[in-house]
Backbone bond lengths (Angstrom), bond angles and torsions (degrees), N, CA, C in turn:
res aa  C-N    CA-C-N  psi(-1)  N-CA   C-N-CA  omega(-1)  CA-C   N-CA-C  phi
1 X - - - 1.440 - - 1.512 108.47 -
2 X 1.323 115.44 135.95 1.464 122.06 177.96 1.516 107.70 -120.59
3 X 1.330 116.48 128.59 1.464 121.30 177.41 1.517 107.88 -121.94
4 X 1.318 116.22 124.49 1.458 122.17 175.40 1.516 108.65 -115.90
5 X 1.312 116.13 132.85 1.457 121.10 175.82 1.517 106.46 -116.90
6 X 1.353 115.34 115.99 1.456 119.27 -177.54 1.514 111.80 -66.87
7 X 1.308 115.77 -49.94 1.467 118.38 178.81 1.509 109.87 -162.90
8 X 1.291 115.04 143.37 1.462 122.07 175.24 1.516 107.08 -134.87
9 X 1.302 116.04 122.83 1.447 120.70 177.10 1.517 107.84 -111.00
10 X 1.300 115.87 79.84 1.462 121.75 -176.82 1.518 110.90 -61.22
11 X 1.320 117.62 -37.88 1.462 120.84 -178.06 1.520 111.26 -66.35
12 X 1.335 117.67 -26.76 1.454 119.69 179.05 1.519 111.72 -71.60
13 X 1.324 117.86 -24.05 1.446 121.03 -177.47 1.524 112.48 -96.01
14 X 1.295 117.46 -19.21 1.455 120.56 -177.87 1.519 109.67 -101.92
15 X 1.291 115.70 146.13 1.456 120.84 176.66 1.514 108.19 -90.51
16 X 1.292 115.98 122.19 1.457 120.03 -179.08 1.525 109.36 -106.84
17 X 1.311 115.89 131.55 1.464 120.69 -179.72 1.527 111.74 -64.45
18 X 1.325 117.01 -30.93 1.461 118.41 -177.27 1.523 112.56 -75.92
19 X 1.315 118.85 -3.96 1.465 121.13 176.01 1.524 111.92 -80.74
20 X 1.302 116.72 -16.43 1.460 119.76 -178.42 1.524 110.63 -72.63
21 X 1.288 114.35 144.40 1.459 120.00 172.88 1.528 107.78 -122.25
22 X 1.322 117.32 171.77 1.455 119.65 -178.61 1.522 111.65 -65.58
23 X 1.329 117.62 -32.62 1.459 120.15 -177.50 1.520 111.57 -82.95
24 X 1.312 117.90 -29.50 1.457 121.92 -178.21 1.518 109.56 -112.00
25 X 1.320 116.52 96.64 1.461 120.01 -177.15 1.528 112.55 -84.89
26 X 1.306 117.41 -16.08 1.459 120.95 -178.52 1.533 110.10 -118.83
27 X 1.293 116.40 67.97 1.466 119.83 178.47 1.526 109.15 -69.41
28 X 1.310 116.91 138.67 1.462 122.50 -179.20 1.531 109.27 -116.78
29 X 1.307 117.16 151.83 1.461 119.14 174.01 1.524 109.99 -63.09
30 X 1.326 116.89 153.27 1.460 120.10 -176.82 1.523 112.42 -73.94
31 X 1.329 117.99 -19.59 1.456 121.21 178.48 1.518 108.95 -126.34
32 X 1.337 114.67 145.55 1.455 117.72 176.98 1.526 109.53 -81.59
33 X 1.296 115.84 152.10 1.457 121.76 -179.78 1.522 107.64 -102.82
34 X 1.332 116.08 125.26 1.451 120.78 178.44 1.517 109.14 -100.30
35 X 1.305 115.79 131.25 1.461 121.37 178.63 1.521 107.47 -94.97
36 X 1.318 116.26 122.04 1.447 121.77 178.27 1.520 108.30 -99.23
37 X 1.312 115.36 126.71 1.458 120.11 177.70 1.514 107.74 -86.65
38 X 1.324 115.64 117.82 1.453 121.25 -177.26 1.520 109.59 -90.05
39 X 1.332 117.83 126.17 1.466 119.74 175.81 1.527 110.99 -61.05
40 X 1.325 116.02 150.94 1.467 120.98 -176.77 1.518 112.76 -59.39
41 X 1.337 116.72 -31.61 1.466 118.95 -178.17 1.519 112.37 -67.26
42 X 1.332 117.65 -22.90 1.457 120.55 -178.73 1.526 113.65 -102.69
43 X 1.337 118.76 -11.92 1.467 121.05 -175.98 1.523 112.36 -57.05
44 X 1.312 116.65 -50.17 1.465 119.79 -177.70 1.524 111.29 -69.06
45 X 1.339 116.92 -34.65 1.462 120.22 179.72 1.528 111.47 -68.06
46 X 1.326 116.80 -42.25 1.465 121.07 178.97 1.524 109.98 -67.57
47 X 1.328 116.91 -40.41 1.465 120.20 178.42 1.525 110.56 -64.31
48 X 1.335 117.27 -38.74 1.462 120.93 178.21 1.528 110.63 -64.78
49 X 1.336 117.14 -39.96 1.473 120.45 176.29 1.524 110.93 -62.94
50 X 1.334 116.94 -44.04 1.471 121.09 179.55 1.524 110.83 -62.58
51 X 1.331 116.69 -44.68 1.464 120.18 179.80 1.523 111.32 -63.08
52 X 1.322 116.59 -41.60 1.465 120.91 -179.28 1.533 111.12 -66.93
53 X 1.332 116.45 -37.81 1.462 120.83 -179.30 1.521 112.26 -80.32
54 X 1.319 117.09 -17.20 1.458 120.29 -179.64 1.510 113.52 79.73
55 X 1.331 117.11 27.14 1.460 121.72 177.90 1.519 109.00 -116.60
56 X 1.332 115.19 158.12 1.456 120.29 -178.33 1.526 111.52 -75.85
57 X 1.333 115.96 -41.74 1.465 120.87 178.38 1.524 108.56 -152.87
58 X 1.311 115.80 163.79 1.457 120.83 178.93 1.523 109.06 -81.95
59 X 1.320 116.91 135.13 1.451 122.63 -176.89 1.527 110.08 -105.23
60 X 1.333 118.34 145.55 1.469 120.03 175.18 1.529 110.15 -58.47
61 X 1.316 115.45 138.91 1.459 120.58 -178.76 1.508 113.58 91.94
62 X 1.329 117.12 -4.02 1.454 121.07 -179.65 1.529 109.20 -75.41
63 X 1.308 115.67 140.24 1.458 121.77 177.94 1.524 108.06 -123.86
64 X 1.334 116.15 123.53 1.459 121.39 -178.20 1.519 108.25 -116.90
65 X 1.320 116.33 124.49 1.459 121.55 178.15 1.518 107.77 -121.86
66 X 1.333 116.15 121.63 1.456 120.08 -178.87 1.521 110.17 -148.72
67 X 1.325 114.68 162.15 1.460 119.61 179.91 1.521 110.13 -81.04
68 X 1.312 114.97 161.67 1.455 120.89 179.61 1.527 111.03 -64.79
69 X 1.319 116.78 -37.12 1.464 120.44 178.45 1.519 110.95 -66.05
70 X 1.328 116.20 -36.80 1.461 121.33 -179.20 1.528 111.34 -66.27
71 X 1.342 116.75 -46.62 1.463 119.06 -179.06 1.528 110.82 -71.56
72 X 1.323 117.15 -29.74 1.465 119.40 178.13 1.528 111.38 -68.84
73 X 1.318 117.38 -28.41 1.466 119.34 175.98 1.531 111.42 -72.85
74 X 1.336 117.51 -26.50 1.464 122.04 178.90 1.527 110.88 -87.43
75 X 1.347 115.08 -49.82 1.461 122.46 -176.70 1.523 107.86 -121.86
76 X 1.317 117.95 86.54 1.466 119.49 -177.02 1.534 112.47 -68.67
77 X 1.304 115.16 139.46 1.469 123.05 175.89 1.518 108.63 -125.99
78 X 1.333 116.67 160.67 1.462 120.40 178.64 1.518 111.06 -65.76
79 X 1.327 116.06 -43.89 1.458 120.59 178.28 1.527 108.24 -104.84
80 X 1.298 116.43 123.08 1.466 120.69 -179.52 1.528 108.17 -88.40
81 X 1.324 114.96 78.41 1.461 122.30 178.39 1.526 108.24 -140.63
82 X 1.309 115.61 155.89 1.464 120.43 -179.87 1.529 109.99 -61.85
83 X 1.324 117.31 -33.49 1.466 121.23 -179.89 1.526 111.85 -60.20
84 X 1.317 117.63 -26.60 1.467 121.40 179.17 1.523 112.02 -66.14
85 X 1.319 116.94 -23.46 1.466 122.22 -177.08 1.524 112.71 -106.29
86 X 1.349 117.85 7.76 1.470 121.35 -177.14 1.528 112.54 -61.22
87 X 1.343 117.70 -41.27 1.462 119.94 -179.96 1.522 111.69 -63.84
88 X 1.321 116.65 -42.03 1.461 120.63 177.48 1.520 110.44 -63.77
89 X 1.325 117.19 -43.97 1.466 121.31 179.51 1.526 110.67 -61.92
90 X 1.330 117.11 -42.29 1.466 121.18 -179.92 1.527 110.80 -65.91
91 X 1.332 117.74 -43.72 1.464 120.66 178.87 1.526 111.15 -62.20
92 X 1.338 116.55 -46.44 1.464 119.84 -179.32 1.520 110.87 -61.23
93 X 1.322 117.12 -41.93 1.457 120.97 -178.16 1.528 111.91 -70.49
94 X 1.337 117.44 -46.44 1.463 121.04 -175.39 1.522 113.56 -75.00
95 X 1.323 117.41 -42.76 1.463 120.61 -172.32 1.531 113.89 -95.34
96 X 1.321 117.38 -37.65 1.466 120.37 -174.71 1.527 113.12 -107.50
97 X 1.333 117.55 -4.25 1.477 122.87 -177.59 1.528 111.19 56.46
98 X 1.325 115.63 40.83 1.456 122.36 177.68 1.520 107.56 -115.15
99 X 1.307 116.17 127.76 1.455 121.22 -179.03 1.524 109.26 -93.90
100 X 1.329 116.12 122.41 1.457 122.04 176.69 1.519 107.49 -114.31
101 X 1.331 116.41 115.02 1.464 121.73 -178.88 1.518 108.51 -113.99
102 X 1.318 115.06 122.77 1.459 121.44 -179.97 1.524 110.24 -109.51
103 X 1.323 115.48 137.68 1.450 119.92 176.88 1.521 108.75 -122.13
104 X 1.311 115.36 145.59 1.450 120.43 174.90 1.524 107.72 -124.80
105 X 1.293 116.17 175.14 1.462 119.49 179.38 1.518 111.15 -63.40
106 X 1.323 116.43 -27.87 1.465 120.59 -178.56 1.524 112.51 -81.31
107 X 1.339 117.97 -28.30 1.477 120.72 -174.29 1.520 113.05 -106.89
108 X 1.302 118.89 21.69 1.466 120.14 178.49 1.478 108.87 -73.35
């Protein structure tokens, strides 16, 4: 499994007390945080991916490349085909801006 993170600006999402000045008592983060509501069908699958990757949550800009056998060991499906994971791949790409690329022996 290969995970690439393009950029993470943790300080932009967290409120730091040392950013306050005497004139500005209500300092705001430079970027707004969007809360994505994850459908129940994907909650366990996303959590399994996070646990396998060793990260707390998936970050926008993250790219995950893994084999079909690898993802099937984490998220088992009845049919072991890339098409079985298309909905998860589409949700991750559209809603979380996370790219999930699966390879099989046939599509190398």
